[in-house]
N, C-alpha and C positions, 0 to 999 in steps of 0.2 A: 404388530405382534399381539396375538391373543393373550388374554389374562392367563397366567399360570404356565405359559409356554416357556420352555427352558432354552436359552441360547446355547449354541455349540460352545463347549469348553467351560460351562458354568460349574461343573463338578470339580474342575481343577483348582488348586489353590491360587489365590490372587494376592497381589501386594495390597497393603492396607492404606497406603498414603493417598491423599487427594492432590498433593503437589509434590514435586520431586524434592523440595527442600525438607520434607517430612520423612523421606525414605530412610529405611534401616537396612542393615546388612541382611536381615532375614527377607525383607522385601526384594532386594536385588538378587538374592539367591533363587527365589521363586522365578523372577523374570529371566535370569540367566538360563535356568533349566528349560523354561518354555521357549526361549529364543533358540537354544540348541536344537530342540525338537523341531521347531519351525524351519530352521536352516537345513536340517537333514531331509526335509520334504521338497527342497528346491528343485531337484531333478524332475519330480512329478509335475510341479507347476510349469516348468519349462516345456515339458512334453505336451501338457494340456494346451499351452499357448501356441506351440508349433502346430498343433492340430487345428487351431483357429485359422491358420493360413490356408487350410484346405478349401477348395472350391472358389476362391477369389483369384481370378486371373488378372484383374486390373488391366485388361486389354492385351496382355502378353499371351504367347502361344500355349503356355502351361500355367497352372495355378501356382500360388506363392509357395505352398508346401512342396510341390514337385520341384520347383526351382531350387529350394533349399536342399532337398534330398539329392538332386542331381549335382549340385555344387559339391556337396560333401562326398558323394560317391566318386566323382571324378578325382577329388583330392586323395581319397582313400586308395583308389586303384592306381594312383600315381606314386604311392609309397610315402605319403606325408604322415607325420607322426600323429598320435591320437589327439593331442591338444589342437593341432592345426585343423584336423578333420572336424572337431567339435566347433571350432570357430567358423568353419565353412558351413556347417549345419545351421548355426544360429546367427549368421551374419545379417539376415534380413528379418529377424524376429521382431524388430521394432516397427515393421510396416503398418501394423494395425493401430497402435497408439501414437506413433510418431511419423506420419506420412511425410512431414517436412524435414525430419531429422532422424530417420530410421537408423542410419549407420551409428550415430552416437548412442542410441539406446542399447543396441546389441553390445557395443563396446563397454558401456557402463556396467551392464549386467555381468559380463565376463571379466571385467578388469581385475577383481580380486583373485581370480583363478588361473589366469594365463600370463605368459611372459609380456614384458613391456612391448616387445616387438609385435607380437600377435595382437595386443591391444591397440597399438598404433595402426596396424593394418585394418582392423575392424572399424576403428574410429574414422578413418579417412577413405575407406573403400568407395563411399558414395561419390566423392569428388573424382577419384581415379576411374571409376566406372563411367563417369560422364564423358570420358575421352571418346567413347564409342557412340554417344547419341546426343550430347548437349547441342551440337550444331543444328539438330532438327527441332530443337525447342527454343532457338534463339539465344542459347547460352554459349559460353566459351568452352570449347572442348579441351582447351589447354589450361583449364583452371588448375589442374594438378601441378602445373609448372611452378607454382608458388612454393612447392615443397621440394623442388629439385635440389639435390645436395644433401637431403636428409638421409641418414643411414638406412632407413627402411623404405625409401622411395621405390627402388627396383623390386623389393620384396612384395610391396603392395601392388605395384603395376603387374607383377607376375601373377599374383592371386587373381586379379581381375581378368587378365588375358587368358590364363589357362583354365580357370574354373568358373568364375562368375559370369562373364559375358557370354560364355559358350553353353550355359546350362539352361537352354530354353527349347530343347529338342523333345517333342512329344513322343518320339519313338525310342528314346534312350531308356535302357534297362536300369533304372535307379534302384538302389538297395532300399528296402522298406525302413521306415522310422525305427522299428523294433531292433534292427541290426545295429543302430547307432546308440541305443539306450545304455548299454553297458559302458561305452566310451564316455558318454555324457555324464553318467553317474560317477565315474572315476575322476573326470576332470574337475567337476564341481564338488567333490567330496569334502574338501577343506580349502579355505582361502590361503593363498600364498602371501597376500598383503591385504591388510584391512586394519582400520583403527580398532576393530573388535577381535582381532586375531587371537589374542591371548585368552579372552573370555570364551571364544567359540572353540578353541583348540582342545 
């Protein structure tokens, strides 16, 4: 950084401590305000990250963004509720930063904002999706059977069968990302569960 260059946010008030043990009520009021503003911009960051999926096919018939849009569109047109549709939209958002655990990343991002059932579906959809292709990779296609008996087993299997595994059609008329933005903003507007819920609410 050149001499005299101002970093983004330098005009905003900053806490004065150098270690948390020195923090004051005034310091934490500044941090809480900044954190609330940062949290309100989460939908914008999620949309930006979804756009990073564009153009990367990973060998599939469609790119990762189209797969996400197609999955969400199929769920929306099937009458699923808004939270479910947003889960469908973001289910593979972890592909870029977590190619070995992408399902868990999407699940962690949405955990504060969605039901426990939808979180479980997101967290485990990678294993359930493997039912359709693991055999071609030398893996166990019945890996999902370890979860047989869980209350959300069939719920997750249905998500993969109806919307995820079928969302690779280059000719499908997916809704544009812009159509899902209002839904995304409403779903992540405020956390349902978080250790910071009171501070952010």
